[in-house]
N, CA, C, O and CB atoms as a CASP TS submission, in Angstrom:
PFRMAT TS
TARGET T0000
AUTHOR 0000-0000-0000
METHOD Language model
MODEL 1
PARENT N/A
ATOM      1  N   UNK     1     171.090  57.136  83.645  1.00  0.00           N
ATOM      2  CA  UNK     1     171.832  58.197  84.296  1.00  0.00           C
ATOM      3  C   UNK     1     172.532  59.031  83.230  1.00  0.00           C
ATOM      4  O   UNK     1     173.239  58.498  82.375  1.00  0.00           O
ATOM      5  CB  UNK     1     172.849  57.623  85.314  1.00  0.00           C
ATOM      6  N   UNK     2     172.331  60.314  83.289  1.00  0.00           N
ATOM      7  CA  UNK     2     172.970  61.195  82.313  1.00  0.00           C
ATOM      8  C   UNK     2     174.257  61.738  82.898  1.00  0.00           C
ATOM      9  O   UNK     2     174.328  62.084  84.077  1.00  0.00           O
ATOM     10  CB  UNK     2     172.028  62.351  81.900  1.00  0.00           C
ATOM     11  N   UNK     3     175.252  61.805  82.068  1.00  0.00           N
ATOM     12  CA  UNK     3     176.539  62.330  82.526  1.00  0.00           C
ATOM     13  C   UNK     3     176.587  63.833  82.327  1.00  0.00           C
ATOM     14  O   UNK     3     176.127  64.359  81.313  1.00  0.00           O
ATOM     15  CB  UNK     3     177.707  61.653  81.782  1.00  0.00           C
ATOM     16  N   UNK     4     177.143  64.502  83.295  1.00  0.00           N
ATOM     17  CA  UNK     4     177.285  65.947  83.201  1.00  0.00           C
ATOM     18  C   UNK     4     178.509  66.271  82.347  1.00  0.00           C
ATOM     19  O   UNK     4     179.517  65.565  82.378  1.00  0.00           O
ATOM     20  CB  UNK     4     177.404  66.588  84.613  1.00  0.00           C
ATOM     21  N   UNK     5     178.395  67.330  81.605  1.00  0.00           N
ATOM     22  CA  UNK     5     179.494  67.736  80.736  1.00  0.00           C
ATOM     23  C   UNK     5     180.639  68.336  81.562  1.00  0.00           C
ATOM     24  O   UNK     5     181.799  68.264  81.156  1.00  0.00           O
ATOM     25  CB  UNK     5     179.001  68.752  79.682  1.00  0.00           C
ATOM     26  N   UNK     6     180.320  68.922  82.709  1.00  0.00           N
ATOM     27  CA  UNK     6     181.335  69.607  83.507  1.00  0.00           C
ATOM     28  C   UNK     6     182.199  68.658  84.326  1.00  0.00           C
ATOM     29  O   UNK     6     183.341  68.993  84.641  1.00  0.00           O
ATOM     30  CB  UNK     6     180.676  70.592  84.423  1.00  0.00           C
ATOM     31  N   UNK     7     181.689  67.493  84.677  1.00  0.00           N
ATOM     32  CA  UNK     7     182.437  66.566  85.517  1.00  0.00           C
ATOM     33  C   UNK     7     183.129  65.502  84.673  1.00  0.00           C
ATOM     34  O   UNK     7     182.537  64.984  83.726  1.00  0.00           O
ATOM     35  CB  UNK     7     181.510  65.909  86.540  1.00  0.00           C
ATOM     36  N   UNK     8     184.379  65.171  85.004  1.00  0.00           N
ATOM     37  CA  UNK     8     185.047  64.080  84.281  1.00  0.00           C
ATOM     38  C   UNK     8     184.483  62.730  84.723  1.00  0.00           C
ATOM     39  O   UNK     8     183.681  62.657  85.654  1.00  0.00           O
ATOM     40  CB  UNK     8     186.582  64.126  84.515  1.00  0.00           C
ATOM     41  N   UNK     9     184.898  61.699  84.067  1.00  0.00           N
ATOM     42  CA  UNK     9     184.426  60.357  84.391  1.00  0.00           C
ATOM     43  C   UNK     9     184.889  59.958  85.790  1.00  0.00           C
ATOM     44  O   UNK     9     185.904  60.453  86.281  1.00  0.00           O
ATOM     45  CB  UNK     9     184.926  59.337  83.346  1.00  0.00           C
ATOM     46  N   UNK    10     184.143  59.068  86.420  1.00  0.00           N
ATOM     47  CA  UNK    10     184.452  58.632  87.777  1.00  0.00           C
ATOM     48  C   UNK    10     185.824  57.970  87.842  1.00  0.00           C
ATOM     49  O   UNK    10     186.548  58.146  88.822  1.00  0.00           O
ATOM     50  CB  UNK    10     183.380  57.669  88.283  1.00  0.00           C
ATOM     51  N   UNK    11     186.184  57.225  86.828  1.00  0.00           N
ATOM     52  CA  UNK    11     187.496  56.569  86.811  1.00  0.00           C
ATOM     53  C   UNK    11     188.629  57.596  86.806  1.00  0.00           C
ATOM     54  O   UNK    11     189.664  57.385  87.438  1.00  0.00           O
ATOM     55  CB  UNK    11     187.617  55.649  85.587  1.00  0.00           C
ATOM     56  N   UNK    12     188.434  58.693  86.101  1.00  0.00           N
ATOM     57  CA  UNK    12     189.459  59.736  86.046  1.00  0.00           C
ATOM     58  C   UNK    12     189.633  60.389  87.414  1.00  0.00           C
ATOM     59  O   UNK    12     190.756  60.640  87.850  1.00  0.00           O
ATOM     60  CB  UNK    12     189.095  60.798  84.991  1.00  0.00           C
ATOM     61  N   UNK    13     188.517  60.660  88.087  1.00  0.00           N
ATOM     62  CA  UNK    13     188.586  61.257  89.424  1.00  0.00           C
ATOM     63  C   UNK    13     189.301  60.314  90.384  1.00  0.00           C
ATOM     64  O   UNK    13     190.157  60.745  91.157  1.00  0.00           O
ATOM     65  CB  UNK    13     187.171  61.587  89.951  1.00  0.00           C
ATOM     66  N   UNK    14     188.958  59.049  90.339  1.00  0.00           N
ATOM     67  CA  UNK    14     189.588  58.068  91.226  1.00  0.00           C
ATOM     68  C   UNK    14     191.090  57.970  90.952  1.00  0.00           C
ATOM     69  O   UNK    14     191.891  57.862  91.880  1.00  0.00           O
ATOM     70  CB  UNK    14     188.927  56.686  91.057  1.00  0.00           C
ATOM     71  N   UNK    15     191.458  58.009  89.691  1.00  0.00           N
ATOM     72  CA  UNK    15     192.878  57.935  89.334  1.00  0.00           C
ATOM     73  C   UNK    15     193.635  59.143  89.882  1.00  0.00           C
ATOM     74  O   UNK    15     194.711  58.986  90.459  1.00  0.00           O
ATOM     75  CB  UNK    15     193.049  57.851  87.803  1.00  0.00           C
ATOM     76  N   UNK    16     193.088  60.341  89.709  1.00  0.00           N
ATOM     77  CA  UNK    16     193.764  61.539  90.197  1.00  0.00           C
ATOM     78  C   UNK    16     193.812  61.572  91.718  1.00  0.00           C
ATOM     79  O   UNK    16     194.791  62.051  92.290  1.00  0.00           O
ATOM     80  CB  UNK    16     193.070  62.786  89.674  1.00  0.00           C
ATOM     81  N   UNK    17     192.779  61.074  92.381  1.00  0.00           N
ATOM     82  CA  UNK    17     192.812  60.994  93.842  1.00  0.00           C
ATOM     83  C   UNK    17     193.908  60.038  94.296  1.00  0.00           C
ATOM     84  O   UNK    17     194.629  60.324  95.252  1.00  0.00           O
ATOM     85  CB  UNK    17     191.446  60.541  94.395  1.00  0.00           C
ATOM     86  N   UNK    18     194.035  58.904  93.611  1.00  0.00           N
ATOM     87  CA  UNK    18     195.082  57.944  93.943  1.00  0.00           C
ATOM     88  C   UNK    18     196.465  58.563  93.753  1.00  0.00           C
ATOM     89  O   UNK    18     197.352  58.386  94.588  1.00  0.00           O
ATOM     90  CB  UNK    18     194.941  56.680  93.083  1.00  0.00           C
ATOM     91  N   UNK    19     196.642  59.286  92.653  1.00  0.00           N
ATOM     92  CA  UNK    19     197.926  59.941  92.388  1.00  0.00           C
ATOM     93  C   UNK    19     198.223  60.980  93.469  1.00  0.00           C
ATOM     94  O   UNK    19     199.346  61.048  93.968  1.00  0.00           O
ATOM     95  CB  UNK    19     197.923  60.606  90.989  1.00  0.00           C
ATOM     96  N   UNK    20     197.231  61.787  93.833  1.00  0.00           N
ATOM     97  CA  UNK    20     197.441  62.829  94.839  1.00  0.00           C
ATOM     98  C   UNK    20     197.777  62.223  96.200  1.00  0.00           C
ATOM     99  O   UNK    20     198.692  62.695  96.876  1.00  0.00           O
ATOM    100  CB  UNK    20     196.197  63.718  94.953  1.00  0.00           C
ATOM    101  N   UNK    21     197.054  61.194  96.606  1.00  0.00           N
ATOM    102  CA  UNK    21     197.317  60.551  97.895  1.00  0.00           C
ATOM    103  C   UNK    21     198.699  59.913  97.903  1.00  0.00           C
ATOM    104  O   UNK    21     199.417  59.997  98.899  1.00  0.00           O
ATOM    105  CB  UNK    21     196.244  59.495  98.204  1.00  0.00           C
ATOM    106  N   UNK    22     199.071  59.281  96.806  1.00  0.00           N
ATOM    107  CA  UNK    22     200.393  58.656  96.705  1.00  0.00           C
ATOM    108  C   UNK    22     201.502  59.702  96.811  1.00  0.00           C
ATOM    109  O   UNK    22     202.522  59.472  97.461  1.00  0.00           O
ATOM    110  CB  UNK    22     200.521  57.882  95.382  1.00  0.00           C
ATOM    111  N   UNK    23     201.295  60.854  96.166  1.00  0.00           N
ATOM    112  CA  UNK    23     202.305  61.913  96.229  1.00  0.00           C
ATOM    113  C   UNK    23     202.442  62.463  97.645  1.00  0.00           C
ATOM    114  O   UNK    23     203.556  62.737  98.093  1.00  0.00           O
ATOM    115  CB  UNK    23     201.950  63.045  95.261  1.00  0.00           C
ATOM    116  N   UNK    24     201.333  62.627  98.354  1.00  0.00           N
ATOM    117  CA  UNK    24     201.386  63.135  99.727  1.00  0.00           C
ATOM    118  C   UNK    24     202.119  62.148 100.629  1.00  0.00           C
ATOM    119  O   UNK    24     202.956  62.549 101.437  1.00  0.00           O
ATOM    120  CB  UNK    24     199.964  63.398 100.266  1.00  0.00           C
ATOM    121  N   UNK    25     201.810  60.873 100.495  1.00  0.00           N
ATOM    122  CA  UNK    25     202.475  59.855 101.314  1.00  0.00           C
ATOM    123  C   UNK    25     203.969  59.807 100.999  1.00  0.00           C
ATOM    124  O   UNK    25     204.794  59.713 101.908  1.00  0.00           O
ATOM    125  CB  UNK    25     201.834  58.468 101.081  1.00  0.00           C
ATOM    126  N   UNK    26     204.317  59.869  99.720  1.00  0.00           N
ATOM    127  CA  UNK    26     205.732  59.847  99.334  1.00  0.00           C
ATOM    128  C   UNK    26     206.466  61.067  99.896  1.00  0.00           C
ATOM    129  O   UNK    26     207.600  60.951 100.363  1.00  0.00           O
ATOM    130  CB  UNK    26     205.871  59.803  97.796  1.00  0.00           C
ATOM    131  N   UNK    27     205.825  62.225  99.850  1.00  0.00           N
ATOM    132  CA  UNK    27     206.453  63.436 100.392  1.00  0.00           C
ATOM    133  C   UNK    27     206.666  63.309 101.897  1.00  0.00           C
ATOM    134  O   UNK    27     207.698  63.735 102.416  1.00  0.00           O
ATOM    135  CB  UNK    27     205.593  64.677 100.082  1.00  0.00           C
ATOM    136  N   UNK    28     205.701  62.730 102.597  1.00  0.00           N
ATOM    137  CA  UNK    28     205.850  62.545 104.044  1.00  0.00           C
ATOM    138  C   UNK    28     206.988  61.577 104.360  1.00  0.00           C
ATOM    139  O   UNK    28     207.746  61.799 105.305  1.00  0.00           O
ATOM    140  CB  UNK    28     204.539  62.031 104.656  1.00  0.00           C
ATOM    141  N   UNK    29     207.109  60.520 103.585  1.00  0.00           N
ATOM    142  CA  UNK    29     208.176  59.540 103.811  1.00  0.00           C
ATOM    143  C   UNK    29     209.540  60.178 103.575  1.00  0.00           C
ATOM    144  O   UNK    29     210.457  60.004 104.377  1.00  0.00           O
ATOM    145  CB  UNK    29     207.994  58.312 102.891  1.00  0.00           C
ATOM    146  N   UNK    30     209.671  60.911 102.481  1.00  0.00           N
ATOM    147  CA  UNK    30     210.951  61.553 102.167  1.00  0.00           C
ATOM    148  C   UNK    30     211.297  62.591 103.230  1.00  0.00           C
ATOM    149  O   UNK    30     212.436  62.651 103.691  1.00  0.00           O
ATOM    150  CB  UNK    30     210.904  62.211 100.769  1.00  0.00           C
ATOM    151  N   UNK    31     210.325  63.406 103.619  1.00  0.00           N
ATOM    152  CA  UNK    31     210.566  64.429 104.636  1.00  0.00           C
ATOM    153  C   UNK    31     210.951  63.792 105.965  1.00  0.00           C
ATOM    154  O   UNK    31     211.873  64.261 106.632  1.00  0.00           O
ATOM    155  CB  UNK    31     209.324  65.313 104.814  1.00  0.00           C
ATOM    156  N   UNK    32     210.261  62.738 106.351  1.00  0.00           N
ATOM    157  CA  UNK    32     210.577  62.046 107.601  1.00  0.00           C
ATOM    158  C   UNK    32     211.969  61.448 107.581  1.00  0.00           C
ATOM    159  O   UNK    32     212.683  61.493 108.583  1.00  0.00           O
ATOM    160  CB  UNK    32     209.561  60.960 107.871  1.00  0.00           C
ATOM    161  N   UNK    33     212.356  60.890 106.449  1.00  0.00           N
ATOM    162  CA  UNK    33     213.696  60.308 106.343  1.00  0.00           C
ATOM    163  C   UNK    33     214.767  61.389 106.451  1.00  0.00           C
ATOM    164  O   UNK    33     215.787  61.194 107.113  1.00  0.00           O
ATOM    165  CB  UNK    33     213.847  59.544 105.018  1.00  0.00           C
ATOM    166  N   UNK    34     214.536  62.527 105.800  1.00  0.00           N
ATOM    167  CA  UNK    34     215.512  63.614 105.870  1.00  0.00           C
ATOM    168  C   UNK    34     215.612  64.180 107.280  1.00  0.00           C
ATOM    169  O   UNK    34     216.707  64.476 107.757  1.00  0.00           O
ATOM    170  CB  UNK    34     215.144  64.724 104.889  1.00  0.00           C
ATOM    171  N   UNK    35     214.467  64.330 107.949  1.00  0.00           N
ATOM    172  CA  UNK    35     214.495  64.841 109.321  1.00  0.00           C
ATOM    173  C   UNK    35     215.183  63.860 110.260  1.00  0.00           C
ATOM    174  O   UNK    35     215.915  64.272 111.159  1.00  0.00           O
ATOM    175  CB  UNK    35     213.074  65.127 109.813  1.00  0.00           C
ATOM    176  N   UNK    36     214.955  62.572 110.059  1.00  0.00           N
ATOM    177  CA  UNK    36     215.624  61.568 110.880  1.00  0.00           C
ATOM    178  C   UNK    36     217.130  61.603 110.692  1.00  0.00           C
ATOM    179  O   UNK    36     217.890  61.442 111.647  1.00  0.00           O
ATOM    180  CB  UNK    36     215.097  60.184 110.553  1.00  0.00           C
ATOM    181  N   UNK    37     217.554  61.813 109.457  1.00  0.00           N
ATOM    182  CA  UNK    37     218.986  61.891 109.172  1.00  0.00           C
ATOM    183  C   UNK    37     219.593  63.127 109.839  1.00  0.00           C
ATOM    184  O   UNK    37     220.676  63.051 110.420  1.00  0.00           O
ATOM    185  CB  UNK    37     219.235  61.924 107.645  1.00  0.00           C
ATOM    186  N   UNK    38     218.901  64.258 109.756  1.00  0.00           N
ATOM    187  CA  UNK    38     219.385  65.481 110.407  1.00  0.00           C
ATOM    188  C   UNK    38     219.449  65.298 111.921  1.00  0.00           C
ATOM    189  O   UNK    38     220.396  65.746 112.567  1.00  0.00           O
ATOM    190  CB  UNK    38     218.476  66.678 110.056  1.00  0.00           C
ATOM    191  N   UNK    39     218.437  64.637 112.482  1.00  0.00           N
ATOM    192  CA  UNK    39     218.397  64.418 113.923  1.00  0.00           C
ATOM    193  C   UNK    39     219.595  63.588 114.360  1.00  0.00           C
ATOM    194  O   UNK    39     220.185  63.860 115.406  1.00  0.00           O
ATOM    195  CB  UNK    39     217.086  63.727 114.334  1.00  0.00           C
ATOM    196  N   UNK    40     219.963  62.577 113.573  1.00  0.00           N
ATOM    197  CA  UNK    40     221.124  61.752 113.907  1.00  0.00           C
ATOM    198  C   UNK    40     222.412  62.572 113.854  1.00  0.00           C
ATOM    199  O   UNK    40     223.282  62.426 114.713  1.00  0.00           O
ATOM    200  CB  UNK    40     221.220  60.554 112.952  1.00  0.00           C
ATOM    201  N   UNK    41     222.530  63.439 112.836  1.00  0.00           N
ATOM    202  CA  UNK    41     223.725  64.275 112.718  1.00  0.00           C
ATOM    203  C   UNK    41     223.843  65.230 113.909  1.00  0.00           C
ATOM    204  O   UNK    41     224.928  65.410 114.462  1.00  0.00           O
ATOM    205  CB  UNK    41     223.695  65.072 111.400  1.00  0.00           C
ATOM    206  N   UNK    42     222.728  65.834 114.295  1.00  0.00           N
ATOM    207  CA  UNK    42     222.735  66.753 115.433  1.00  0.00           C
ATOM    208  C   UNK    42     223.092  66.007 116.708  1.00  0.00           C
ATOM    209  O   UNK    42     223.835  66.528 117.540  1.00  0.00           O
ATOM    210  CB  UNK    42     221.368  67.448 115.583  1.00  0.00           C
ATOM    211  N   UNK    43     222.575  64.798 116.875  1.00  0.00           N
ATOM    212  CA  UNK    43     222.873  64.005 118.067  1.00  0.00           C
ATOM    213  C   UNK    43     224.367  63.679 118.143  1.00  0.00           C
ATOM    214  O   UNK    43     224.958  63.733 119.221  1.00  0.00           O
ATOM    215  CB  UNK    43     222.042  62.707 118.069  1.00  0.00           C
ATOM    216  N   UNK    44     224.978  63.340 117.001  1.00  0.00           N
ATOM    217  CA  UNK    44     226.414  63.040 116.985  1.00  0.00           C
ATOM    218  C   UNK    44     227.232  64.271 117.382  1.00  0.00           C
ATOM    219  O   UNK    44     228.199  64.163 118.136  1.00  0.00           O
ATOM    220  CB  UNK    44     226.845  62.545 115.588  1.00  0.00           C
ATOM    221  N   UNK    45     226.837  65.437 116.870  1.00  0.00           N
ATOM    222  CA  UNK    45     227.552  66.671 117.198  1.00  0.00           C
ATOM    223  C   UNK    45     227.421  66.973 118.686  1.00  0.00           C
ATOM    224  O   UNK    45     228.399  67.350 119.332  1.00  0.00           O
ATOM    225  CB  UNK    45     227.016  67.853 116.360  1.00  0.00           C
ATOM    226  N   UNK    46     226.209  66.807 119.235  1.00  0.00           N
ATOM    227  CA  UNK    46     226.005  67.053 120.671  1.00  0.00           C
ATOM    228  C   UNK    46     226.847  66.106 121.516  1.00  0.00           C
ATOM    229  O   UNK    46     227.417  66.520 122.525  1.00  0.00           O
ATOM    230  CB  UNK    46     224.519  66.900 121.038  1.00  0.00           C
ATOM    231  N   UNK    47     226.933  64.832 121.112  1.00  0.00           N
ATOM    232  CA  UNK    47     227.759  63.877 121.860  1.00  0.00           C
ATOM    233  C   UNK    47     229.219  64.313 121.866  1.00  0.00           C
ATOM    234  O   UNK    47     229.887  64.242 122.897  1.00  0.00           O
ATOM    235  CB  UNK    47     227.633  62.465 121.259  1.00  0.00           C
ATOM    236  N   UNK    48     229.715  64.764 120.716  1.00  0.00           N
ATOM    237  CA  UNK    48     231.103  65.218 120.640  1.00  0.00           C
ATOM    238  C   UNK    48     231.332  66.438 121.527  1.00  0.00           C
ATOM    239  O   UNK    48     232.349  66.527 122.215  1.00  0.00           O
ATOM    240  CB  UNK    48     231.480  65.543 119.191  1.00  0.00           C
ATOM    241  N   UNK    49     230.390  67.376 121.512  1.00  0.00           N
ATOM    242  CA  UNK    49     230.538  68.577 122.333  1.00  0.00           C
ATOM    243  C   UNK    49     230.537  68.243 123.817  1.00  0.00           C
ATOM    244  O   UNK    49     231.368  68.756 124.566  1.00  0.00           O
ATOM    245  CB  UNK    49     229.424  69.570 122.024  1.00  0.00           C
ATOM    246  N   UNK    50     229.617  67.394 124.250  1.00  0.00           N
ATOM    247  CA  UNK    50     229.564  67.038 125.666  1.00  0.00           C
ATOM    248  C   UNK    50     230.792  66.233 126.082  1.00  0.00           C
ATOM    249  O   UNK    50     231.278  66.385 127.202  1.00  0.00           O
ATOM    250  CB  UNK    50     228.292  66.245 125.967  1.00  0.00           C
ATOM    251  N   UNK    51     231.296  65.384 125.197  1.00  0.00           N
ATOM    252  CA  UNK    51     232.502  64.618 125.517  1.00  0.00           C
ATOM    253  C   UNK    51     233.697  65.557 125.654  1.00  0.00           C
ATOM    254  O   UNK    51     234.517  65.392 126.557  1.00  0.00           O
ATOM    255  CB  UNK    51     232.777  63.549 124.430  1.00  0.00           C
ATOM    256  N   UNK    52     233.798  66.535 124.768  1.00  0.00           N
ATOM    257  CA  UNK    52     234.907  67.491 124.842  1.00  0.00           C
ATOM    258  C   UNK    52     234.787  68.343 126.095  1.00  0.00           C
ATOM    259  O   UNK    52     235.796  68.682 126.713  1.00  0.00           O
ATOM    260  CB  UNK    52     234.941  68.388 123.590  1.00  0.00           C
ATOM    261  N   UNK    53     233.567  68.690 126.474  1.00  0.00           N
ATOM    262  CA  UNK    53     233.363  69.511 127.670  1.00  0.00           C
ATOM    263  C   UNK    53     233.735  68.737 128.930  1.00  0.00           C
ATOM    264  O   UNK    53     234.282  69.317 129.867  1.00  0.00           O
ATOM    265  CB  UNK    53     231.903  69.987 127.755  1.00  0.00           C
ATOM    266  N   UNK    54     233.449  67.445 128.968  1.00  0.00           N
ATOM    267  CA  UNK    54     233.763  66.640 130.137  1.00  0.00           C
ATOM    268  C   UNK    54     235.259  66.364 130.251  1.00  0.00           C
ATOM    269  O   UNK    54     235.780  66.233 131.358  1.00  0.00           O
ATOM    270  CB  UNK    54     232.998  65.333 130.089  1.00  0.00           C
ATOM    271  N   UNK    55     235.952  66.276 129.124  1.00  0.00           N
ATOM    272  CA  UNK    55     237.388  66.011 129.144  1.00  0.00           C
ATOM    273  C   UNK    55     238.183  67.230 129.596  1.00  0.00           C
ATOM    274  O   UNK    55     239.264  67.091 130.168  1.00  0.00           O
ATOM    275  CB  UNK    55     237.859  65.572 127.769  1.00  0.00           C
ATOM    276  N   UNK    56     237.655  68.418 129.344  1.00  0.00           N
ATOM    277  CA  UNK    56     238.383  69.643 129.649  1.00  0.00           C
ATOM    278  C   UNK    56     238.320  69.938 131.147  1.00  0.00           C
ATOM    279  O   UNK    56     237.224  70.009 131.702  1.00  0.00           O
ATOM    280  CB  UNK    56     237.815  70.826 128.841  1.00  0.00           C
ATOM    281  N   UNK    57     239.466  70.112 131.820  1.00  0.00           N
ATOM    282  CA  UNK    57     239.450  70.447 133.254  1.00  0.00           C
ATOM    283  C   UNK    57     239.021  71.903 133.446  1.00  0.00           C
ATOM    284  O   UNK    57     239.129  72.700 132.515  1.00  0.00           O
ATOM    285  CB  UNK    57     240.851  70.205 133.894  1.00  0.00           C
ATOM    286  N   UNK    58     238.540  72.261 134.632  1.00  0.00           N
ATOM    287  CA  UNK    58     238.152  73.655 134.870  1.00  0.00           C
ATOM    288  C   UNK    58     239.381  74.555 134.859  1.00  0.00           C
ATOM    289  O   UNK    58     240.489  74.091 135.128  1.00  0.00           O
ATOM    290  CB  UNK    58     237.401  73.792 136.214  1.00  0.00           C
ATOM    291  N   UNK    59     239.201  75.816 134.555  1.00  0.00           N
ATOM    292  CA  UNK    59     240.354  76.721 134.549  1.00  0.00           C
ATOM    293  C   UNK    59     240.959  76.823 135.948  1.00  0.00           C
ATOM    294  O   UNK    59     240.226  76.775 136.935  1.00  0.00           O
ATOM    295  CB  UNK    59     239.944  78.122 134.040  1.00  0.00           C
ATOM    296  N   UNK    60     242.283  76.962 136.053  1.00  0.00           N
ATOM    297  CA  UNK    60     242.946  76.936 137.362  1.00  0.00           C
ATOM    298  C   UNK    60     242.654  78.155 138.234  1.00  0.00           C
ATOM    299  O   UNK    60     242.808  78.064 139.452  1.00  0.00           O
ATOM    300  CB  UNK    60     244.425  76.823 137.168  1.00  0.00           C
ATOM    301  N   UNK    61     242.241  79.285 137.674  1.00  0.00           N
ATOM    302  CA  UNK    61     242.024  80.470 138.495  1.00  0.00           C
ATOM    303  C   UNK    61     240.579  80.587 138.986  1.00  0.00           C
ATOM    304  O   UNK    61     240.202  81.630 139.519  1.00  0.00           O
ATOM    305  CB  UNK    61     242.399  81.708 137.714  1.00  0.00           C
ATOM    306  N   UNK    62     239.770  79.551 138.820  1.00  0.00           N
ATOM    307  CA  UNK    62     238.377  79.559 139.263  1.00  0.00           C
ATOM    308  C   UNK    62     238.099  78.347 140.144  1.00  0.00           C
ATOM    309  O   UNK    62     238.686  77.283 139.944  1.00  0.00           O
ATOM    310  CB  UNK    62     237.419  79.575 138.052  1.00  0.00           C
ATOM    311  N   UNK    63     237.206  78.506 141.120  1.00  0.00           N
ATOM    312  CA  UNK    63     236.799  77.352 141.913  1.00  0.00           C
ATOM    313  C   UNK    63     235.606  76.679 141.233  1.00  0.00           C
ATOM    314  O   UNK    63     235.244  77.044 140.115  1.00  0.00           O
ATOM    315  CB  UNK    63     236.445  77.773 143.375  1.00  0.00           C
ATOM    316  N   UNK    64     235.004  75.713 141.892  1.00  0.00           N
ATOM    317  CA  UNK    64     233.949  74.931 141.253  1.00  0.00           C
ATOM    318  C   UNK    64     232.666  75.736 141.026  1.00  0.00           C
ATOM    319  O   UNK    64     231.829  75.325 140.222  1.00  0.00           O
ATOM    320  CB  UNK    64     233.641  73.714 142.092  1.00  0.00           C
ATOM    321  N   UNK    65     232.489  76.872 141.715  1.00  0.00           N
ATOM    322  CA  UNK    65     231.299  77.698 141.525  1.00  0.00           C
ATOM    323  C   UNK    65     231.538  78.813 140.510  1.00  0.00           C
ATOM    324  O   UNK    65     230.630  79.601 140.246  1.00  0.00           O
ATOM    325  CB  UNK    65     230.860  78.295 142.853  1.00  0.00           C
ATOM    326  N   UNK    66     232.707  78.894 139.950  1.00  0.00           N
ATOM    327  CA  UNK    66     232.998  79.896 138.949  1.00  0.00           C
ATOM    328  C   UNK    66     233.527  81.200 139.512  1.00  0.00           C
ATOM    329  O   UNK    66     233.706  82.167 138.772  1.00  0.00           O
ATOM    330  CB  UNK    66     231.786  80.165 138.163  1.00  0.00           C
ATOM    331  N   UNK    67     233.781  81.242 140.827  1.00  0.00           N
ATOM    332  CA  UNK    67     234.315  82.454 141.443  1.00  0.00           C
ATOM    333  C   UNK    67     235.835  82.457 141.339  1.00  0.00           C
ATOM    334  O   UNK    67     236.476  81.414 141.200  1.00  0.00           O
ATOM    335  CB  UNK    67     233.869  82.563 142.922  1.00  0.00           C
ATOM    336  N   UNK    68     236.372  83.629 141.408  1.00  0.00           N
ATOM    337  CA  UNK    68     237.822  83.747 141.426  1.00  0.00           C
ATOM    338  C   UNK    68     238.342  83.181 142.744  1.00  0.00           C
ATOM    339  O   UNK    68     237.675  83.312 143.771  1.00  0.00           O
ATOM    340  CB  UNK    68     238.269  85.228 141.237  1.00  0.00           C
ATOM    341  N   UNK    69     239.498  82.565 142.737  1.00  0.00           N
ATOM    342  CA  UNK    69     240.040  81.924 143.939  1.00  0.00           C
ATOM    343  C   UNK    69     240.337  82.927 145.047  1.00  0.00           C
ATOM    344  O   UNK    69     240.378  82.543 146.216  1.00  0.00           O
ATOM    345  CB  UNK    69     241.305  81.160 143.595  1.00  0.00           C
ATOM    346  N   UNK    70     240.543  84.188 144.718  1.00  0.00           N
ATOM    347  CA  UNK    70     240.855  85.181 145.727  1.00  0.00           C
ATOM    348  C   UNK    70     239.629  85.777 146.397  1.00  0.00           C
ATOM    349  O   UNK    70     239.775  86.475 147.401  1.00  0.00           O
ATOM    350  CB  UNK    70     241.658  86.266 145.119  1.00  0.00           C
ATOM    351  N   UNK    71     238.438  85.535 145.892  1.00  0.00           N
ATOM    352  CA  UNK    71     237.242  86.161 146.476  1.00  0.00           C
ATOM    353  C   UNK    71     236.707  85.352 147.644  1.00  0.00           C
ATOM    354  O   UNK    71     236.863  84.132 147.677  1.00  0.00           O
ATOM    355  CB  UNK    71     236.151  86.321 145.416  1.00  0.00           C
ATOM    356  N   UNK    72     236.078  86.018 148.603  1.00  0.00           N
ATOM    357  CA  UNK    72     235.534  85.368 149.787  1.00  0.00           C
ATOM    358  C   UNK    72     234.009  85.368 149.788  1.00  0.00           C
ATOM    359  O   UNK    72     233.422  84.861 150.744  1.00  0.00           O
ATOM    360  CB  UNK    72     236.051  86.050 151.036  1.00  0.00           C
ATOM    361  N   UNK    73     233.345  85.898 148.789  1.00  0.00           N
ATOM    362  CA  UNK    73     231.885  86.002 148.811  1.00  0.00           C
ATOM    363  C   UNK    73     231.176  84.738 148.438  1.00  0.00           C
ATOM    364  O   UNK    73     229.946  84.703 148.421  1.00  0.00           O
ATOM    365  CB  UNK    73     231.446  87.071 147.908  1.00  0.00           C
TER
END
């Protein structure tokens, strides 16, 4: 079998493929971890907002439908 001058050795190709696949997997793991961390932070903020909204009583000049107490419609 004659080796082509333009192509590198098979071992070199396999090594670079391994490096490329490893880098892609590492990038996916890091990205997933960062997104998971952001998702947790957003969830905590949403919990605080909903808790604050539930603790706050409705304004006294409005009924439960949001109408002014003086309106009959």
